[in-house]
Backbone atoms as SQL, in Angstrom:
CREATE TABLE atoms (id INTEGER PRIMARY KEY, chain TEXT, resi INTEGER, resn TEXT, atom TEXT, x REAL, y REAL, z REAL);
INSERT INTO atoms VALUES
  (1, 'A', 1, 'ASN', 'N', 3.476, 6.115, 9.571),
  (2, 'A', 1, 'ASN', 'CA', 3.380, 4.010, 10.101),
  (3, 'A', 1, 'ASN', 'C', 4.092, 2.943, 9.393),
  (4, 'A', 2, 'LEU', 'N', 5.223, 2.848, 10.191),
  (5, 'A', 2, 'LEU', 'CA', 6.282, 2.115, 9.045),
  (6, 'A', 2, 'LEU', 'C', 6.584, 1.395, 9.745),
  (7, 'A', 3, 'ASP', 'N', 6.856, 1.392, 11.141),
  (8, 'A', 3, 'ASP', 'CA', 6.519, -0.040, 12.469),
  (9, 'A', 3, 'ASP', 'C', 6.046, -0.896, 13.441),
  (10, 'A', 4, 'TYR', 'N', 4.174, 0.110, 13.232),
  (11, 'A', 4, 'TYR', 'CA', 3.915, -0.363, 14.130),
  (12, 'A', 4, 'TYR', 'C', 1.703, 0.073, 13.463),
  (13, 'A', 5, 'PRO', 'N', 0.936, -0.010, 13.603),
  (14, 'A', 5, 'PRO', 'CA', -0.338, -0.547, 13.785),
  (15, 'A', 5, 'PRO', 'C', -0.387, 1.185, 13.072),
  (16, 'A', 6, 'LEU', 'N', -1.327, 1.462, 12.666),
  (17, 'A', 6, 'LEU', 'CA', -1.838, 2.564, 12.347),
  (18, 'A', 6, 'LEU', 'C', -2.320, 3.071, 13.142),
  (19, 'A', 7, 'ASN', 'N', -3.220, 2.082, 13.399),
  (20, 'A', 7, 'ASN', 'CA', -4.959, 3.484, 14.804),
  (21, 'A', 7, 'ASN', 'C', -3.198, 3.912, 16.116),
  (22, 'A', 8, 'TYR', 'N', -1.961, 3.654, 15.840),
  (23, 'A', 8, 'TYR', 'CA', -1.646, 4.092, 17.677),
  (24, 'A', 8, 'TYR', 'C', -1.416, 5.979, 17.340),
  (25, 'A', 9, 'LEU', 'N', -1.934, 6.472, 16.085),
  (26, 'A', 9, 'LEU', 'CA', -2.042, 7.141, 15.249),
  (27, 'A', 9, 'LEU', 'C', -3.571, 7.488, 15.913),
  (28, 'A', 10, 'ASP', 'N', -5.125, 6.741, 15.323),
  (29, 'A', 10, 'ASP', 'CA', -6.080, 7.544, 16.181),
  (30, 'A', 10, 'ASP', 'C', -6.524, 8.776, 17.128),
  (31, 'A', 11, 'THR', 'N', -5.522, 8.955, 18.234),
  (32, 'A', 11, 'THR', 'CA', -5.771, 10.415, 19.309),
  (33, 'A', 11, 'THR', 'C', -5.869, 11.271, 17.406),
  (34, 'A', 12, 'ILE', 'N', -5.039, 11.931, 17.528),
  (35, 'A', 12, 'ILE', 'CA', -3.350, 12.287, 16.909),
  (36, 'A', 12, 'ILE', 'C', -4.976, 12.823, 15.383),
  (37, 'A', 13, 'PHE', 'N', -5.335, 11.736, 15.081),
  (38, 'A', 13, 'PHE', 'CA', -6.034, 11.662, 14.057),
  (39, 'A', 13, 'PHE', 'C', -7.459, 11.922, 14.029),
  (40, 'A', 14, 'ASN', 'N', -7.796, 11.558, 14.680),
  (41, 'A', 14, 'ASN', 'CA', -9.290, 12.347, 15.601),
  (42, 'A', 14, 'ASN', 'C', -8.939, 13.237, 16.188),
  (43, 'A', 15, 'ALA', 'N', -7.965, 14.408, 16.673),
  (44, 'A', 15, 'ALA', 'CA', -8.275, 15.491, 16.705),
  (45, 'A', 15, 'ALA', 'C', -7.923, 16.656, 15.648),
  (46, 'A', 16, 'THR', 'N', -7.657, 15.852, 14.812),
  (47, 'A', 16, 'THR', 'CA', -6.365, 16.579, 13.856),
  (48, 'A', 16, 'THR', 'C', -7.353, 17.232, 11.952),
  (49, 'A', 17, 'GLY', 'N', -7.941, 15.733, 11.606),
  (50, 'A', 17, 'GLY', 'CA', -8.692, 16.035, 10.989),
  (51, 'A', 17, 'GLY', 'C', -7.759, 15.794, 10.181),
  (52, 'A', 18, 'VAL', 'N', -6.491, 15.024, 10.113),
  (53, 'A', 18, 'VAL', 'CA', -5.140, 15.449, 8.760),
  (54, 'A', 18, 'VAL', 'C', -5.835, 13.831, 7.615),
  (55, 'A', 19, 'SER', 'N', -5.581, 14.382, 6.976),
  (56, 'A', 19, 'SER', 'CA', -5.369, 13.486, 5.829),
  (57, 'A', 19, 'SER', 'C', -3.758, 12.106, 5.990),
  (58, 'A', 20, 'LEU', 'N', -3.694, 10.834, 5.612),
  (59, 'A', 20, 'LEU', 'CA', -3.227, 9.781, 5.692),
  (60, 'A', 20, 'LEU', 'C', -2.417, 9.507, 4.176),
  (61, 'A', 21, 'CYS', 'N', -0.856, 8.549, 4.822),
  (62, 'A', 21, 'CYS', 'CA', -0.355, 8.740, 3.483),
  (63, 'A', 21, 'CYS', 'C', -0.641, 6.823, 4.640),
  (64, 'A', 22, 'VAL', 'N', -0.387, 6.334, 2.941),
  (65, 'A', 22, 'VAL', 'CA', -0.334, 4.178, 4.135),
  (66, 'A', 22, 'VAL', 'C', 0.557, 3.973, 2.976),
  (67, 'A', 23, 'ASP', 'N', 1.724, 3.506, 3.381),
  (68, 'A', 23, 'ASP', 'CA', 2.815, 2.945, 3.650),
  (69, 'A', 23, 'ASP', 'C', 2.526, 1.108, 3.432),
  (70, 'A', 24, 'ILE', 'N', 1.724, 0.728, 2.045),
  (71, 'A', 24, 'ILE', 'CA', 1.455, -0.940, 2.508),
  (72, 'A', 24, 'ILE', 'C', 1.979, -1.695, 2.434),
  (73, 'A', 25, 'GLY', 'N', 3.895, -1.550, 1.535),
  (74, 'A', 25, 'GLY', 'CA', 4.864, -2.502, 1.419),
  (75, 'A', 25, 'GLY', 'C', 4.897, -2.913, 2.786),
  (76, 'A', 26, 'HIS', 'N', 4.887, -1.401, 4.380),
  (77, 'A', 26, 'HIS', 'CA', 5.117, -1.504, 5.234),
  (78, 'A', 26, 'HIS', 'C', 4.396, -2.479, 6.170),
  (79, 'A', 27, 'GLN', 'N', 3.197, -1.906, 6.416),
  (80, 'A', 27, 'GLN', 'CA', 1.646, -2.406, 7.198),
  (81, 'A', 27, 'GLN', 'C', 2.075, -4.530, 6.529),
  (82, 'A', 28, 'LEU', 'N', 2.103, -4.679, 5.869),
  (83, 'A', 28, 'LEU', 'CA', 2.005, -5.971, 4.685),
  (84, 'A', 28, 'LEU', 'C', 3.251, -6.662, 5.532),
  (85, 'A', 29, 'ALA', 'N', 4.240, -6.216, 6.387),
  (86, 'A', 29, 'ALA', 'CA', 5.279, -6.533, 5.630),
  (87, 'A', 29, 'ALA', 'C', 5.823, -7.352, 7.616),
  (88, 'A', 30, 'TYR', 'N', 4.530, -6.742, 8.849),
  (89, 'A', 30, 'TYR', 'CA', 3.910, -6.385, 9.872),
  (90, 'A', 30, 'TYR', 'C', 2.868, -6.868, 10.106),
  (91, 'A', 31, 'ARG', 'N', 1.851, -8.052, 8.913),
  (92, 'A', 31, 'ARG', 'CA', 1.269, -8.224, 8.560),
  (93, 'A', 31, 'ARG', 'C', 0.174, -7.519, 9.287),
  (94, 'A', 32, 'ASN', 'N', 0.183, -7.224, 8.962),
  (95, 'A', 32, 'ASN', 'CA', -1.088, -5.371, 9.409),
  (96, 'A', 32, 'ASN', 'C', -2.368, -6.169, 9.021),
  (97, 'A', 33, 'ASP', 'N', -3.729, -6.141, 9.040),
  (98, 'A', 33, 'ASP', 'CA', -4.808, -6.211, 7.913),
  (99, 'A', 33, 'ASP', 'C', -5.047, -5.289, 7.416),
  (100, 'A', 34, 'VAL', 'N', -4.271, -5.395, 6.198),
  (101, 'A', 34, 'VAL', 'CA', -4.864, -4.473, 4.353),
  (102, 'A', 34, 'VAL', 'C', -6.541, -3.666, 4.832),
  (103, 'A', 35, 'MET', 'N', -6.638, -4.904, 4.845),
  (104, 'A', 35, 'MET', 'CA', -9.157, -4.404, 4.352),
  (105, 'A', 35, 'MET', 'C', -9.242, -4.211, 5.893),
  (106, 'A', 36, 'GLU', 'N', -8.605, -4.077, 6.453),
  (107, 'A', 36, 'GLU', 'CA', -9.311, -3.485, 7.894),
  (108, 'A', 36, 'GLU', 'C', -9.060, -1.732, 8.034),
  (109, 'A', 37, 'LEU', 'N', -7.475, -2.395, 7.523),
  (110, 'A', 37, 'LEU', 'CA', -6.494, -0.383, 7.739),
  (111, 'A', 37, 'LEU', 'C', -8.208, 0.300, 6.377),
  (112, 'A', 38, 'LEU', 'N', -8.102, -0.588, 5.726),
  (113, 'A', 38, 'LEU', 'CA', -8.326, 0.650, 3.803),
  (114, 'A', 38, 'LEU', 'C', -9.752, 0.829, 4.663),
  (115, 'A', 39, 'ARG', 'N', -11.068, 0.037, 4.691),
  (116, 'A', 39, 'ARG', 'CA', -11.998, -0.143, 5.494),
  (117, 'A', 39, 'ARG', 'C', -11.897, 1.461, 7.020),
  (118, 'A', 40, 'LYS', 'N', -11.261, 1.121, 7.908),
  (119, 'A', 40, 'LYS', 'CA', -11.350, 2.261, 8.983),
  (120, 'A', 40, 'LYS', 'C', -10.397, 3.609, 8.917),
  (121, 'A', 41, 'TYR', 'N', -10.042, 3.661, 7.691),
  (122, 'A', 41, 'TYR', 'CA', -9.059, 5.000, 7.396),
  (123, 'A', 41, 'TYR', 'C', -9.553, 5.169, 5.941),
  (124, 'A', 42, 'TRP', 'N', -10.092, 4.881, 5.415),
  (125, 'A', 42, 'TRP', 'CA', -11.348, 5.065, 3.846),
  (126, 'A', 42, 'TRP', 'C', -10.529, 6.573, 3.299),
  (127, 'A', 43, 'GLU', 'N', -11.695, 7.267, 4.416),
  (128, 'A', 43, 'GLU', 'CA', -12.167, 8.609, 3.931),
  (129, 'A', 43, 'GLU', 'C', -10.659, 9.349, 3.782),
  (130, 'A', 44, 'ARG', 'N', -9.752, 9.389, 4.656),
  (131, 'A', 44, 'ARG', 'CA', -9.083, 10.062, 4.838),
  (132, 'A', 44, 'ARG', 'C', -6.953, 9.519, 3.915),
  (133, 'A', 45, 'ILE', 'N', -6.967, 8.757, 3.261),
  (134, 'A', 45, 'ILE', 'CA', -6.666, 8.155, 2.876),
  (135, 'A', 45, 'ILE', 'C', -6.165, 9.262, 1.134),
  (136, 'A', 46, 'ARG', 'N', -4.784, 9.569, 0.817),
  (137, 'A', 46, 'ARG', 'CA', -4.426, 10.737, 0.168),
  (138, 'A', 46, 'ARG', 'C', -3.650, 9.536, -0.743),
  (139, 'A', 47, 'VAL', 'N', -2.625, 8.915, 0.084),
  (140, 'A', 47, 'VAL', 'CA', -2.013, 8.679, -0.483),
  (141, 'A', 47, 'VAL', 'C', -1.529, 6.920, -0.263),
  (142, 'A', 48, 'PHE', 'N', -1.089, 5.858, -0.840),
  (143, 'A', 48, 'PHE', 'CA', -1.026, 4.945, -0.817),
  (144, 'A', 48, 'PHE', 'C', 0.977, 4.703, -0.825),
  (145, 'A', 49, 'HIS', 'N', 1.977, 4.095, -0.729),
  (146, 'A', 49, 'HIS', 'CA', 2.898, 3.892, -1.156),
  (147, 'A', 49, 'HIS', 'C', 3.013, 2.267, -0.731),
  (148, 'A', 50, 'LEU', 'N', 3.330, 0.897, -2.654),
  (149, 'A', 50, 'LEU', 'CA', 3.117, 0.415, -2.698),
  (150, 'A', 50, 'LEU', 'C', 4.665, -0.577, -3.268),
  (151, 'A', 51, 'HIS', 'N', 5.516, -1.407, -1.978),
  (152, 'A', 51, 'HIS', 'CA', 6.433, -2.657, -2.227),
  (153, 'A', 51, 'HIS', 'C', 6.220, -3.861, -1.475),
  (154, 'A', 52, 'TRP', 'N', 7.260, -4.004, -2.363),
  (155, 'A', 52, 'TRP', 'CA', 7.741, -5.834, -0.974),
  (156, 'A', 52, 'TRP', 'C', 8.600, -5.772, -0.301),
  (157, 'A', 53, 'HIS', 'N', 8.995, -7.523, 0.330),
  (158, 'A', 53, 'HIS', 'CA', 9.659, -7.116, 0.994),
  (159, 'A', 53, 'HIS', 'C', 9.630, -8.677, 0.982),
  (160, 'A', 54, 'ASP', 'N', 10.933, -9.402, 1.714),
  (161, 'A', 54, 'ASP', 'CA', 11.088, -11.105, 1.829),
  (162, 'A', 54, 'ASP', 'C', 11.099, -11.236, 3.233),
  (163, 'A', 55, 'GLY', 'N', 11.149, -10.729, 3.493),
  (164, 'A', 55, 'GLY', 'CA', 10.989, -10.397, 5.235),
  (165, 'A', 55, 'GLY', 'C', 12.314, -10.281, 6.333),
  (166, 'A', 56, 'THR', 'N', 13.636, -10.453, 5.137),
  (167, 'A', 56, 'THR', 'CA', 14.671, -9.059, 6.092),
  (168, 'A', 56, 'THR', 'C', 14.692, -8.271, 5.277),
  (169, 'A', 57, 'ASN', 'N', 14.487, -7.522, 3.944),
  (170, 'A', 57, 'ASN', 'CA', 14.889, -6.713, 2.952),
  (171, 'A', 57, 'ASN', 'C', 13.292, -6.060, 1.753),
  (172, 'A', 58, 'ASP', 'N', 13.443, -5.217, 1.839),
  (173, 'A', 58, 'ASP', 'CA', 12.208, -3.847, 2.132),
  (174, 'A', 58, 'ASP', 'C', 12.108, -3.036, 0.844),
  (175, 'A', 59, 'HIS', 'N', 11.796, -2.904, 0.168),
  (176, 'A', 59, 'HIS', 'CA', 11.243, -1.675, -0.658),
  (177, 'A', 59, 'HIS', 'C', 11.892, -2.517, -2.479),
  (178, 'A', 60, 'LEU', 'N', 11.318, -3.802, -1.886),
  (179, 'A', 60, 'LEU', 'CA', 11.856, -4.244, -3.556),
  (180, 'A', 60, 'LEU', 'C', 10.576, -4.394, -4.201),
  (181, 'A', 61, 'ALA', 'N', 10.827, -4.574, -5.421),
  (182, 'A', 61, 'ALA', 'CA', 10.454, -4.744, -7.250),
  (183, 'A', 61, 'ALA', 'C', 8.500, -6.168, -5.961),
  (184, 'A', 62, 'ILE', 'N', 7.296, -5.172, -6.805),
  (185, 'A', 62, 'ILE', 'CA', 6.474, -6.060, -6.762),
  (186, 'A', 62, 'ILE', 'C', 6.390, -7.432, -7.260),
  (187, 'A', 63, 'PRO', 'N', 6.554, -8.697, -6.416),
  (188, 'A', 63, 'PRO', 'CA', 6.766, -9.817, -7.871),
  (189, 'A', 63, 'PRO', 'C', 5.494, -10.016, -8.715),
  (190, 'A', 64, 'ASP', 'N', 5.654, -11.133, -9.535),
  (191, 'A', 64, 'ASP', 'CA', 5.347, -11.476, -10.266),
  (192, 'A', 64, 'ASP', 'C', 4.756, -13.473, -9.972),
  (193, 'A', 65, 'PRO', 'N', 3.556, -13.908, -9.563),
  (194, 'A', 65, 'PRO', 'CA', 2.353, -13.379, -9.243),
  (195, 'A', 65, 'PRO', 'C', 2.489, -12.989, -8.314),
  (196, 'A', 66, 'MET', 'N', 2.012, -11.526, -7.816),
  (197, 'A', 66, 'MET', 'CA', 1.233, -10.558, -7.394),
  (198, 'A', 66, 'MET', 'C', 1.252, -11.520, -6.334),
  (199, 'A', 67, 'PRO', 'N', 1.265, -10.654, -4.596),
  (200, 'A', 67, 'PRO', 'CA', 0.694, -11.417, -3.433),
  (201, 'A', 67, 'PRO', 'C', -0.473, -10.560, -3.105),
  (202, 'A', 68, 'GLN', 'N', -0.780, -11.303, -2.237),
  (203, 'A', 68, 'GLN', 'CA', -2.823, -11.434, -2.261),
  (204, 'A', 68, 'GLN', 'C', -2.551, -9.766, -1.351),
  (205, 'A', 69, 'GLY', 'N', -2.507, -9.497, -0.280),
  (206, 'A', 69, 'GLY', 'CA', -2.696, -8.009, 0.334),
  (207, 'A', 69, 'GLY', 'C', -2.425, -6.927, -0.356),
  (208, 'A', 70, 'ILE', 'N', -1.417, -7.422, -1.896),
  (209, 'A', 70, 'ILE', 'CA', -1.273, -6.444, -2.573),
  (210, 'A', 70, 'ILE', 'C', -2.211, -6.727, -3.616),
  (211, 'A', 71, 'ARG', 'N', -2.475, -7.091, -4.315),
  (212, 'A', 71, 'ARG', 'CA', -4.029, -7.814, -5.304),
  (213, 'A', 71, 'ARG', 'C', -5.216, -7.312, -4.381),
  (214, 'A', 72, 'GLU', 'N', -5.509, -7.918, -2.891),
  (215, 'A', 72, 'GLU', 'CA', -6.460, -7.066, -2.657),
  (216, 'A', 72, 'GLU', 'C', -6.668, -5.542, -2.509),
  (217, 'A', 73, 'LEU', 'N', -5.190, -4.850, -1.776),
  (218, 'A', 73, 'LEU', 'CA', -5.354, -3.436, -2.134),
  (219, 'A', 73, 'LEU', 'C', -5.523, -3.315, -3.973),
  (220, 'A', 74, 'LEU', 'N', -5.320, -3.341, -4.685),
  (221, 'A', 74, 'LEU', 'CA', -5.665, -2.968, -6.499),
  (222, 'A', 74, 'LEU', 'C', -6.969, -2.742, -6.594),
  (223, 'A', 75, 'GLN', 'N', -7.397, -3.815, -5.968),
  (224, 'A', 75, 'GLN', 'CA', -8.656, -4.443, -6.515),
  (225, 'A', 75, 'GLN', 'C', -9.696, -3.428, -5.788),
  (226, 'A', 76, 'PHE', 'N', -9.640, -2.653, -4.177),
  (227, 'A', 76, 'PHE', 'CA', -10.032, -1.525, -3.857),
  (228, 'A', 76, 'PHE', 'C', -10.025, -1.044, -4.080),
  (229, 'A', 77, 'LEU', 'N', -8.814, -0.119, -4.370),
  (230, 'A', 77, 'LEU', 'CA', -8.902, 1.117, -4.965),
  (231, 'A', 77, 'LEU', 'C', -9.553, 1.424, -6.828),
  (232, 'A', 78, 'MET', 'N', -10.070, -0.211, -6.955),
  (233, 'A', 78, 'MET', 'CA', -10.745, 0.471, -8.153),
  (234, 'A', 78, 'MET', 'C', -12.137, 0.517, -7.925),
  (235, 'A', 79, 'ARG', 'N', -12.853, -0.790, -6.819),
  (236, 'A', 79, 'ARG', 'CA', -13.391, -0.584, -6.775),
  (237, 'A', 79, 'ARG', 'C', -14.099, 1.109, -6.238),
  (238, 'A', 80, 'LYS', 'N', -13.799, 1.204, -5.694),
  (239, 'A', 80, 'LYS', 'CA', -13.339, 2.939, -5.194),
  (240, 'A', 80, 'LYS', 'C', -12.892, 3.670, -6.293),
  (241, 'A', 81, 'ASP', 'N', -12.882, 3.339, -7.700),
  (242, 'A', 81, 'ASP', 'CA', -12.298, 4.328, -8.293),
  (243, 'A', 81, 'ASP', 'C', -11.447, 6.318, -7.561),
  (244, 'A', 82, 'PHE', 'N', -10.571, 5.364, -6.931),
  (245, 'A', 82, 'PHE', 'CA', -9.657, 5.774, -6.642),
  (246, 'A', 82, 'PHE', 'C', -9.107, 6.989, -6.928),
  (247, 'A', 83, 'GLN', 'N', -8.774, 8.555, -6.750),
  (248, 'A', 83, 'GLN', 'CA', -8.478, 9.110, -7.148),
  (249, 'A', 83, 'GLN', 'C', -7.146, 9.813, -6.996),
  (250, 'A', 84, 'GLY', 'N', -6.440, 9.058, -5.660),
  (251, 'A', 84, 'GLY', 'CA', -5.415, 10.201, -5.040),
  (252, 'A', 84, 'GLY', 'C', -3.890, 9.572, -5.563),
  (253, 'A', 85, 'LEU', 'N', -3.283, 9.061, -4.832),
  (254, 'A', 85, 'LEU', 'CA', -1.748, 8.834, -5.759),
  (255, 'A', 85, 'LEU', 'C', -1.309, 7.194, -4.519),
  (256, 'A', 86, 'LEU', 'N', -0.819, 6.480, -6.443),
  (257, 'A', 86, 'LEU', 'CA', -0.324, 5.604, -5.230),
  (258, 'A', 86, 'LEU', 'C', 1.120, 5.659, -6.639),
  (259, 'A', 87, 'THR', 'N', 2.423, 4.879, -5.606),
  (260, 'A', 87, 'THR', 'CA', 3.513, 5.340, -6.027),
  (261, 'A', 87, 'THR', 'C', 4.026, 3.231, -5.406),
  (262, 'A', 88, 'ILE', 'N', 4.948, 3.490, -6.295),
  (263, 'A', 88, 'ILE', 'CA', 6.140, 2.563, -6.419),
  (264, 'A', 88, 'ILE', 'C', 6.980, 2.196, -5.878),
  (265, 'A', 89, 'GLU', 'N', 7.561, 2.341, -4.732),
  (266, 'A', 89, 'GLU', 'CA', 8.912, 2.877, -4.078),
  (267, 'A', 89, 'GLU', 'C', 9.548, 1.820, -3.934),
  (268, 'A', 90, 'VAL', 'N', 10.693, 2.186, -5.555),
  (269, 'A', 90, 'VAL', 'CA', 11.050, 0.962, -5.217),
  (270, 'A', 90, 'VAL', 'C', 12.613, 2.102, -5.199),
  (271, 'A', 91, 'PHE', 'N', 13.865, 1.485, -5.563),
  (272, 'A', 91, 'PHE', 'CA', 14.284, 2.218, -4.961),
  (273, 'A', 91, 'PHE', 'C', 15.850, 1.810, -6.157),
  (274, 'A', 92, 'SER', 'N', 15.633, 0.954, -7.215),
  (275, 'A', 92, 'SER', 'CA', 16.510, 0.678, -8.411),
  (276, 'A', 92, 'SER', 'C', 15.323, 0.767, -9.753),
  (277, 'A', 93, 'GLU', 'N', 15.863, 1.068, -10.739),
  (278, 'A', 93, 'GLU', 'CA', 15.508, 1.141, -11.843),
  (279, 'A', 93, 'GLU', 'C', 14.653, 0.034, -12.106),
  (280, 'A', 94, 'LYS', 'N', 15.490, -1.062, -12.203),
  (281, 'A', 94, 'LYS', 'CA', 14.972, -2.922, -12.414),
  (282, 'A', 94, 'LYS', 'C', 13.988, -3.229, -11.586),
  (283, 'A', 95, 'ASP', 'N', 14.376, -2.953, -10.245),
  (284, 'A', 95, 'ASP', 'CA', 13.007, -3.075, -9.034),
  (285, 'A', 95, 'ASP', 'C', 11.820, -2.333, -9.660),
  (286, 'A', 96, 'PHE', 'N', 11.779, -1.654, -10.213),
  (287, 'A', 96, 'PHE', 'CA', 10.875, -0.265, -10.831),
  (288, 'A', 96, 'PHE', 'C', 9.987, -0.931, -11.905),
  (289, 'A', 97, 'GLU', 'N', 10.841, -1.087, -12.644),
  (290, 'A', 97, 'GLU', 'CA', 9.948, -2.278, -14.406),
  (291, 'A', 97, 'GLU', 'C', 8.952, -2.743, -13.823),
  (292, 'A', 98, 'GLN', 'N', 10.232, -3.697, -12.322),
  (293, 'A', 98, 'GLN', 'CA', 9.495, -5.078, -12.672),
  (294, 'A', 98, 'GLN', 'C', 7.952, -5.148, -11.634),
  (295, 'A', 99, 'SER', 'N', 8.081, -4.248, -10.955),
  (296, 'A', 99, 'SER', 'CA', 6.936, -3.776, -10.683),
  (297, 'A', 99, 'SER', 'C', 5.532, -2.856, -11.546),
  (298, 'A', 100, 'MET', 'N', 6.818, -1.973, -11.618),
  (299, 'A', 100, 'MET', 'CA', 5.084, -1.717, -12.984),
  (300, 'A', 100, 'MET', 'C', 5.326, -3.325, -14.033),
  (301, 'A', 101, 'LYS', 'N', 5.547, -3.249, -14.324),
  (302, 'A', 101, 'LYS', 'CA', 4.843, -4.044, -14.733),
  (303, 'A', 101, 'LYS', 'C', 3.975, -5.759, -14.683),
  (304, 'A', 102, 'THR', 'N', 4.590, -6.302, -13.068),
  (305, 'A', 102, 'THR', 'CA', 3.104, -6.807, -12.563),
  (306, 'A', 102, 'THR', 'C', 2.179, -5.973, -12.498),
  (307, 'A', 103, 'VAL', 'N', 2.086, -4.483, -11.548),
  (308, 'A', 103, 'VAL', 'CA', 0.786, -4.029, -11.997),
  (309, 'A', 103, 'VAL', 'C', 0.583, -3.807, -12.856),
  (310, 'A', 104, 'LYS', 'N', 1.447, -3.527, -13.991),
  (311, 'A', 104, 'LYS', 'CA', 0.031, -3.640, -15.327),
  (312, 'A', 104, 'LYS', 'C', -0.357, -4.572, -16.041),
  (313, 'A', 105, 'ASP', 'N', 0.384, -5.405, -16.211),
  (314, 'A', 105, 'ASP', 'CA', -0.080, -6.949, -15.911),
  (315, 'A', 105, 'ASP', 'C', -1.499, -7.635, -15.204),
  (316, 'A', 106, 'PHE', 'N', -1.672, -6.998, -14.446),
  (317, 'A', 106, 'PHE', 'CA', -2.890, -6.735, -12.981),
  (318, 'A', 106, 'PHE', 'C', -4.061, -5.833, -13.628),
  (319, 'A', 107, 'LEU', 'N', -3.619, -5.143, -14.361),
  (320, 'A', 107, 'LEU', 'CA', -4.733, -3.854, -14.324),
  (321, 'A', 107, 'LEU', 'C', -5.350, -4.142, -15.762),
  (322, 'A', 108, 'SER', 'N', -4.601, -5.572, -16.430),
  (323, 'A', 108, 'SER', 'CA', -5.272, -5.264, -17.500),
  (324, 'A', 108, 'SER', 'C', -5.686, -6.461, -17.614),
  (325, 'A', 109, 'LEU', 'N', -6.093, -7.549, -16.651),
  (326, 'A', 109, 'LEU', 'CA', -7.014, -8.835, -17.328),
  (327, 'A', 109, 'LEU', 'C', -7.731, -8.285, -16.629);
């Protein structure tokens, strides 16, 4: 689910019953409705990849203040007591540290 709506794969999902790994960073970059995606696929999602984009560059640190789409995702995961895997998908230690700080600050509210 890099650069297309996840529902393009519904035929495969319905035929196979596979679990999903959702790249929220890419879904937000392409302006897909994260809450609709969560409602539709919740029972299948086991892994989330979390990162930010600036319209040009991808896999950036999650900024502070946290963008609305990421905030909505984390609030949803907390309400649902998500037991799967949430990864911070960035490619530098600095971006990882910034992302972790932003997420930890949000979770401590």
